[in-house]
N, C-alpha and C positions, 0 to 999 in steps of 0.2 A: 504493500500500500504506500509506504513511504517512497519507494523507488518510482512508482507511478506518479505520485504527487510531485516529486522533484523533476521528473521528466516533463510533466505538464507545465511546471514553473519555467523550465528552461525554454520550452516552446513558445510561451507567452511573453518571454522577456524580449523587449525590442532590441534590435541590433544597433549599437551606438554608431557604427560606421554608416548606417543608412540615414541617420538623422540629418547631417549636414546636406546630403543630396536632396532629401525631402524638403527641407527648409528652403534650399535654393530653388527647387521646382515651384514651391508655393509663392516665393517672392517673384519669380518670373511670371507666373499666372496673374498675380496682382498687378504687376507692371503693365502687362498686355491689356488687362481689363481697364485699367486707368487710362491708357492711351486711347483705346477704342471708345471709352465713355466720353473722353474729351472731344474726340472727333465727331461723335454722334451729337453731342450738345452743340458743337460749332455748326454742324449741318442743320440742325433743327432751328437754331437761332437765325441763321441766314434765310431759311425758308419762311419762317413765321414773320420776321420783320421785313422780308423782301428787300434785303440790302442789295444795292447795285453791285455788279461784279467789279466795277472799277474802284469800289471802296473795300470790299471784303468778299472774295470768291469763296464758294462753298468747297469743302474737301473733295466732294465728288467732281466738281469742275476742275480742281487742281489735278486730281488723279487722271481725269480725261485728257487734260493738257499734256501731262507727262507721257501717257500711253500713246498719244497721237504722234509723238516724235521722240521716242526714248533715246535713240542714238545721238540726238542733238544734246541732250542733257548729260549722257554718259561720256561723250567726247569732251564736253566742258569739264566734267568731273575729273577725267583723266589728267587734263592740264593742271587743274588746281591741286590734285593729289601729288603730282610730280613736284610742283613748287613747294607745297607744304612739307613733303618728305625731305627735300633737299635743305630747306630752311631749318627744319627740326634737327636734322643731323648736324648742321653747322652750329646751331645754337647750343645743342647739347655738348658737342665736342669742345667748343670754346669755353663753356661754363664749367665743364668738368676739369679742363686743363687749368683754368684760373683758380678753381677751388683747390686743386691739388697743389698748385704753386703756393696758395695761401696757407695750406696745411703744412707745407715745408717751411714757409717763412711767415709766421703769424703776425709779424710787424707790418705786413702788407695789407692786412684785413681791412683796416679802417679806410685806407685809400681806395681799395678795390670796391668796397661797399658804397663809398661815396659816388664813384663813377657809375656803379650799377644802378643806384637809386636815381642818379641824374638821367640815365638812359630810360629807366622805367617811367619817370615822371614826365618825360617829353611825349606829347600826344603824337600818336602814329599818323593822325590825319595831317599833321604839318610836315612830317618827315617823308611820307610817301610821295607827294608831288615833287619834292626836291630830288629824291632818288630817281624819279622818272625823268626829270630834266637832265640830271648828270649822266645816267646810264641808259636812257632811252626806254622804249616800250617792251623790251625783251624780258627774259626770265630773271635776270640778275636783281633788279629792284624788288621783285616779289620774294626772292630768297632772302635778301637782306632784311626786309621788313619782318618776315616770319622768324628769322633768327633772332632779331631784336626782341620780338614778342615772347619767345620761349627762353631767352637767355636768363632773365632775372629769376623766375620761379625755380629753374633748375639749379642755378648757382646757390640760391639761399638754402634749398633743401640739401644739396650735396655738402655744403659747408657745415650745416647742422649735423649731418651724418658723420662727417669726418671728425667733428669735435665731440661726438657722443661716446668716445672711448673712456671707460672708467679709469681712475687713477691706478687701481690695482693692476689692470691689464697693461698700462703703460710702464709701471714699475717692473712688472715681470719681463716685458720685452727689453727694457734697459738693463735688467740684471744679466741678460744674455748678451749685452753689449751690442744690441741692434741699433743701427743708424736710423736717422729720421726717415730716410727713404725706405728702409726695410719695414719700419713701423707703419708707414703709409701704405705699402703694398700688402703686407701680410696681416694687418690689423684694421687700420682705419678704412681702407677701401671696402672690406667685407662688411663692416658696420654701416657704411654709407649706401650699400646696395638697396636696402628697403626704402631709404629716403630718395634715392634716384628714381626708383619706380613710382614712388608717390608723386614726384615732380613730373614724370612722364605722363601720368594720368591727367594732369592739368595741361601739360604742354602739347600733347598730341591734338586734342580738339582746338586749342588756341592756335596751333600752326595752320589749321584750315581757315580759321577766322582771319589770321594775318594775311594769308595768301589772297583771300577774297577782298580784304580791305585794299591791298596793293593793286589788285586788278581793277578796282573802281576808278583809280586814277589814270588808267590807260592800259589796255591790253588787247591783244588780237584774239584771245580765247580765254576759256575758264568760266567758272560759275559766276564770278564777279562781273564779267562782261555781260553774261546772260541777264543778271539782275539789273545792271545799269541800262541795258537796252530796253528791258521791260518797263523799268521805272520812267525812262525818258518818253516812252509811248503810252504811259498810263495803262499798260497791259499787265494787270496784276496776276492773272493765273500763271504765266511762265515764271514770274518773279517768285511766287509762293512755291511753285514746283522746284525751282532751284534751291530755295531755302530748305525745303523738306529733304532734298537730296543731300545738301550740306549737313543737315542735322543728323540724318541717318549715317552718313559717313563719319561724323564725329563720334556717334555712339559705337560704331564698329571699331574705330581706332581705340576708343577707351577699352572696349572688351578685349581687343588684341593685346593691349598693354597688361591688362589683368591676367590674361592667359599666360603671357610670357613671364610675368612675375611668379606665377605658381610653378612654372617649369624651371626657372633659374634659381629662385630662393626656396628650395625645398625644405630648409630647416625652419622657415618662419611658421 
């Protein structure tokens, strides 16, 4: 009797490994329901109030616009994604390099942060036209704008990660006569990895926004040009379609960073 009771208890005990997956599934269902609920409320509002399409198009009209010429939006997305990826890589590489240099030379931190805050405080709307005048309507101004937009959050997060080493860890490394470079490579860099991925979660969607902002000032392609042309002609359905494509791309970029983080930082 006791064996049968214990067997039934083991059968009814929930598997702890299944709980995170179940919670993730429930969270995904809730997110999808909230998204469709918002779109349904939007559609209902436009139909009830009979809002003109040049003020606020309904989601069904936006979807119809996208499906009528999907290659047009996907080709523009390809251009914007290329600019965003190049700018993100440039911004991350420069910020990680500057953070590493600051980790080796702590006396540089105040000057580095002053310059970084100066760059961050300068409105991109004033920089983008200047870069277009200096470098033309090609890809380079978009890459620079995207790099500037992603530089500051990545720098701050990586710096915090490099400085998160506890005193006991540093004392242990120094007891083995490790140099500052060895401490940076074998200790500080590993501690900064979670902070780097936290920065990338913000920087990846920001890179897309930066590329679009740069395209508004002048471009031969990209989602920013699609939005600008639609805005100039007061043709809002293509503009909203481009916004939705950009938003979905930002969500996909965020999800990709989260997936990479789980693969790289297995100990977290």
